[in-house]
Phi, psi and omega in degrees: 000139178293126181298337177299333182295343177293346179275356181253138176233147176231112182228120182300344180266358179234127178053039174061025179082006179287145178297128181234161170291127185308135178083001179228177171247029179266119183291142173302316183298328177294316179298315180296321177298316177302314182295319180296328179280000175102002178291145175276165174308314183298320180295320178293318180295324177293322181288326183230080186295345178285348179274158172241167177300325178296325176296320179294317177298323178295320178297318178296316180298320178297316179298323180289335180287331185288000000 
C-alpha cells in the first residue's frame, strides 16, 4: 500500500463518508477535479493553504487505487 494513502480518511460521520484529506473536510474528488481542470499544484495550495503537496499527491494516489 502506498504510504501516502495514510493521508486520506474515510469516516461516515464526516462529509457523508466521502474520502477526505486527513484532518480536513476537503474531498479527494475536489482536489482531483481541480487538477483535471488544469489547476497546478501551486494553485490548489494557494486556494487551500491547509493542504500540502504531499496531500495532493495522496489524492492522486487514492484516485489511482480506485
